[in-house]
N, C-alpha and C positions, 0 to 999 in steps of 0.2 A: 504494500501501500503504501508505504514512505516513497519506495523508488519512483512509482509511477506519478506519484505526484510532483518528487523532481524533475521527473523528463516532461511531464506537460508544461513544466513551471517554464523550462529550458525553451521549448517551442514555440509557444506564444510569448515570451518575453514581456511579461507585465512591467509597468511602473512600480516604483519602489513603494509609491503609497498602498496600490494594490496586493503586493505581497505582503507587507504588513498585516492588512486587513484579513487574507487568506491565511497567516500564521497566527492570528487569533483566535478565527474559526476553528481551525485544527486543534487551538491549545482545549478552547471550549469543548470539543468532541472527546478530545482526549481526556479533560477529566469526567465529562459527562459518561464515557464508558467504563474510567476507572470506579466511579461511585457505584454503577451497575455490578461491578466484580465485587467490590466491597459489600455491598447491600447482598448480593446471592449469599458469600459465605457468611455474613453477621447473622440475619435471620434464623438460619437454621442453627447458628453457635447458641444464639438466643435459648432457643427449644431445648436444645441440649443442656445448657447452665441452669437454666430452670428444671428439668426432669432431674440431673442430678442433686440442685438443692432440695427438689422434695420429697427425696429417698427419707432424708434426716427430720422434715418436716412432719410428714406421714407418721414414722415411727412413734417422734413426740405424743404427735395428736393422740395415736391410737394406747399408748401407753397411760397419756392424762388422763381416761377412764379408771385405771385400776386404784388410783390413790393419789393422796398427797404427796407419800414417801415415795412409789415409783418414779412417778413425776418428776420430782426433785434431784432423786439420783439417778435417774437417765439422763435428763436435762445435764447433770453436772458432768455426766462421764461422756457425754455426746460434745460437749467444749472442751473438755480436757485431751479427748482424743483428736479433737478438730486443732487443737494447738500446738498438741505436742506429737500428732503422728500425719493424720491427714492433709496439714498444711503445707508440712514439710516436702513429703512425697508428690503434691501436688505439684509446688514450688520448682522441683528438682527436675519435674517430666518437664516443665517450660523449655530446659534449655534444649529440647528438641525442635522448638522453633525455630530457635537460631540454624543448628546442624542440618534437620532434616530439610527445612527451608529451603538455606543457602545451597543443599547439594542438589532436590529439584531443579531449581533453577540452572545451577549447573550443569546439569544432563546427566549426574551420577546416581543413576537410580538405584543401581543393587546396593549403592552405600547406604541408601535409606534404610533399607529393611535391616541391616546388616548394625544400624547406631539404633534401631527400634529395638533389639533382641540383647544389645548392650544394657541401653538403658532399663531394660526388664529386669535384668542379672543385676544390676547394679542397685536397682531399688530392693530387690527381695534382700542384699544384703545390708542395707539398712535398715531394713522390717527387722531383725535381729534385736538390735540394741534397744528401738523404741520397745519391742514385745516386754524383755526386761524391766523397762520401766513402768508399762502398762501393770505386768502382774504385782510389782510394786506399789501398784498405787494407794491401795487402802493405806497402808503405813505412811506414807507420805502426807494425804491427807490429814489424818490425825494427827500429826508433826504439827503439823500448820493449823493445828487448830477446829476441824471442821467436825460436826456432830458426829460420833461414830455410828450412829445408827445409818445414817446416809453415806459416810465414807464405806462402810459395808457392801452397802447393796451397791454405788458405784462402783466398786472396785471387780464385785461379783460381775456385774454390767460390762465393764469394760475388757475384763478376760475373756468375756463371750464372744466381746467383738475385734477379738484378734483375727479370726479368719476376714474378716471384712478388709483390716489393715494388709495382709497379705495382698488382697482382691487389687487395692490401688497398686501396688505394682507393674503388675500388667494393663491394667484399663489404662491408666492416662497417658502412657508412651504409646498406647494403640491410637487412644485417640488424637495425640500429636501426630501421630502417624498417617493419617487420613486429613487433617486439617492442612496438614504441609502441602499435600498434594491437592487442596481444593476438593476431595472426595468427601462430598458433605453426607449424601445420601446415606451412607452404612450404618453412621453418630444418629440421624435423627430417625431411623429405623427402629439402632439397638435401644436406644433412650426411651421411645415411644414404648417397645416391646416392655421395658426394663420397669418403669413407672408402674403399669400396668401389674405386672406381676407381682411387685413390690405393695402394690394396695392388699391383694388378694391374698398373699402367700403370709404376710405381716397379720393382719386380721386373722387369719387360720390360727397360726401361731400363739399370737395373743390372748384370743379368747375361747378357741376350740382345744386347746392343750393346758395341761400344767405348766407350761413354761414361763406365762406371765409376761414381767418385761424381757425375762431371758430371750421369748420368742423373740422380741421388736430385733433383739442384736442378731439372731441368727437371722431373721428376714432380711435383715441389711445385708450381710454377710453373701447369702444366696443371691439376693439383686443386683449388687455389684459382680457377681464371680458371674451369674447371667451375662451380663453387660459386655465382662470382658471376655467372655468366651465365644460371644457371637460377634466382637470384632475379629478376634483371632480366627476364626474359621473364617467369615468373609476375605481375611486377609491372602489367608493361605489357600483357599482354594477357586477366589473370584478372579475370572478373567480380566478384570479391569486393576486387578495389583500383578497383573505378569509382570511387569519393566521391572517393579521395587521390591519384587518378594525375594528373598534372599536366602540360601538354605543355611540351616543351624551348624555352624562349623566355627573352628577355633579364631576366628576373626574376630570374632565379637568383642576376646580379651582384650584385643589391640587398643581398642576405640574406651576402655574404661579411664583412663587417665586424663584425656580429652574432652569427655562427658562430666566428669567431676568437676575440668576446671571450668564446665559454665554450670553445672549443675547446683554446687553449694553456692556462690553468689546469686542463682536464679532463684534458690529455696530463701535465703535471706532476704533478697528484696523482697518478696511476697511475704514473708513470715514476720517480719520488722512489722511491716504495717498493719498486717492481720492482728499481731498481738496487742497493738497500742489501742484498739478498740477493744480488746479485750480487758484490756488494763484500765481503761476508762467507765468499763461497767463495772469492776471490781473496788475502784475508788467511790464511785455512787455508795456502795453499802457502808460508807466510813461518814456520810454525810449526815445531815442533823434528823431529816426525814426521809431514812434510807429505803423504807418499801415503794413509797412515793417516787421517787429520784431514780431509784434501780429500773421501776415498772417503766417510768417513761422513756431514758436513755434506750431500755429493751425495747421498744416498740420503735422508736428512733431508728436503733441498728436494724433491727428486722426489715423495719423499711425500707433504706437506702440498699440494703443487701439484696434485696428482691428485685427493687427497682436496678440494681448494678448491672442486673444480667444483660439488661440493653448495650450499656457500652461497652462492656466486658466481650459481648460477640463483635464490634466494632474492632475493639482494641484486637480481640484473636485473628479479625478478617486483615487488619493493616500489618501484623507481626508476618501472616503468611504472604501476603503483597510483597512487603519490603523483601524480607530474606529471599524468597523467590529471583526479584530483581537483581539485589546485589548479588547472589551466586552466579546469575548470568550476566554480571556486569552490566547492568544496563541502571546508572546512576540517576539519570533523567525522570525515567519512569518509577524508580523508588521516589524521586520527591515529588510527581505528580499522583502517585500514592498518599503521600503525607497531606498535601492540599486538600483531595479529595476527603480522605475521613475526618480532617477537621471541620470540612462543610457539612458532614454528614451528622457531625458531633453536635454542630450548634443548632440544628436542625431537632435532632434529639433535644437537647436541654429546653428548646424552647415551650415541644410536648411535652415532655415529662414536667418541667416547673409548671407549667398553667395546669396541668389535669390534676398536680399535687395541690395546687395552692389554692385552687374552686374548691376542692373536696377538704381542706385545713378543718372542718367545723363537724365531720364525721367519719374522716377514717381511723380515728382512734377507738371508735368502736369495734372496729375489725380485730384490734387486738386486747380491749377490756371495758368493761359496763360502767367502770366506775369512773363519775362524772368529772370527778378532780382530777384522775389519770387523764382523759379526753380534754380537757379544757389545758392542762399542761401541754399537753403534745400541740394543741393550736397554737398555743402562743411560741411554742416551738417549730411551727412550720416554715418561717421565713429563714431559720439557721438551715433547717433541712434542705431547702430548694437552694441556699447557696452552697452547701456539701455538694448536691445533686451537680451542680454545676462544675464544681472542682474533680467530682469523680467522673464527671464525663473526658474531661481535659485528660486526666489522669491514665486514666485508661487507653485512650490513644497515645500520648505519650509513654508509657511503659508498653505496649505494642510495639512500636515502634523501636524502642528501645533492647525489647526481645528477638526482634528480628534482625536488627546489627548486631547483637550478640555483646549488647553494653549491659551483661547483668551487674557486673562488679561494682558499675558507675551507678546504677540501679540499688545497691546494697548501701554503697555510700551513703547516695542522696537520701532514703529511706532511714537511715540512721541518724544523718544530721537533721533532719527535717521534722521527724517525729518524737526523738528521743533528746535531744538538746533544745528543742524549740518547744514543740506542739506539747508534749507531756509536763515540762516546768509550766508554760502558761496555763494550763488547766488546774495546774494544783494551786499556781498563787491565785487563780481567778477563783476558785472555788472554796478552798480554805483559806486563804487571809482577805478577798475582797468579799466573800459572801457570797457569790453569783450562784451556788450550788449547781446543778446537774445540767444550766446554761451554761454557765462556766467553762466546766468539762470539755461541754461540747464546744464551746468557743476555742478552746486551745487545741482539739482535735482538727478543728476548720485550719486554725493557725497554723498546723503542722504540713495539712494537705495544701495550702497557699505556698507554703516555702516551696514544700513536693515537687508542684507544678512550675515555681518560677524556674528552681535547676534544671527540669528535665527541659521545660520548653528552650531554655539557654544553650543549653549542651546539643538539643536536636537543629533550634534553627542557626546554629554557629559551625554546625556540622562542613565537613568537605566531603561531598557523597559521592565527589569521583573516588577519591581515598577511598573512601570505603569501600565501594564498587571492586579496587583494586586488591584489599587487603580481603576483601572475601574469595576472590578467585584465586589469590596467591597463595589463603591456606587450603584453599581444595587442592591446587593444582601440587603442592605441598606433600598434600595426604595421599594423592593419587598416585605419585611418584616414589613415595616411603617403602623399602621393605617391609613385608609381612614377617612377623618373629613371632610364632608359637611356642 
């Protein structure tokens, strides 16, 4: 297409003004085309993200009907599992957004399958120390002053949750395997099947057997393993995966060092932000009215976690597009992808914030029937809207960072933004200036503002031609390096 456009221009020899107008039209057309590609990827990824989020929500909802002890211990166990295990494995798997995405752009198709197996093996290794931590979680909770009965039940539940932890090892690398190739259909199909299966199997195990809340843990593990199994079988037997399918050989061990080079900072980049929000919930329990403050902040956190699925899908899409184009050496197309996702994020921010603010007086009732909680949530809505603006930008910028392989930079940014800025401001406003829960949230928003500012400066000051050269050089070196078994 580009050659034909150039040839036509040489034959017709238009005036300079005509050339500029034609270039402008081509530029707009390229941006519109790229926005379609990102939208094609992002839409299904939103559905996949929501489906995965709903697995834990469904489990807690069903356990909630068993009584206060079952609900509190299960919620505590799932929260601990997320902070100490699930978030770390999910973060490490994001390294494949760089490795597989750039390999696909460079047309090193067999490398994608090998790197996926390397990631699965590496995450299985990481599951071992996490398992030891989970087995001893009861003692740890009691040591930190948790109620012994809740600690006992949470310890039992998280032990039954161990198979779910090991399911994360193959599941998330397989998700990135398909994502890096823009193969969204298997992800959507497996996620839809999994959520339907999860509702029925969890209902049966919780209410129709003597397992009670333990049934929720088993149901979650079965659902995650079914999701991983569907994706693995699709990868192994579908003709669409023939180019990127690779045999199980000793080559998978060669890439372990490279995987951890990207995986460790990738996990820290995600976990440092995740943990800061969890810390805010913990700090809310130390305020003068802890039940009200914790309830309101929990409502706010669950609201933004649910709505974050939309910008996260856009971030995953731009990560794929940027990594593909850098791997192919197309720096200009990578820049077009960045501009396109920013335009889509701008639209998303307007739509979501308009909806959220319009429902400010009623959406609190979704989580609580307490009038005091609902009114407090209403007063927090402007802050939530500002949070959604920052979350949208953050999702796009971190997606770009993952596509470029900047996970180590992202880890430093999040450490500085949330732990040197956000959390200290939150503590100061809440406990010294008596802003209460609003002060905690203002602090975390301040950290997010610093995070976005730093990532934006890095992104828009980057020499993209040099980034494309680095990606192609790294892939060339790996291709020419001898295999050592």
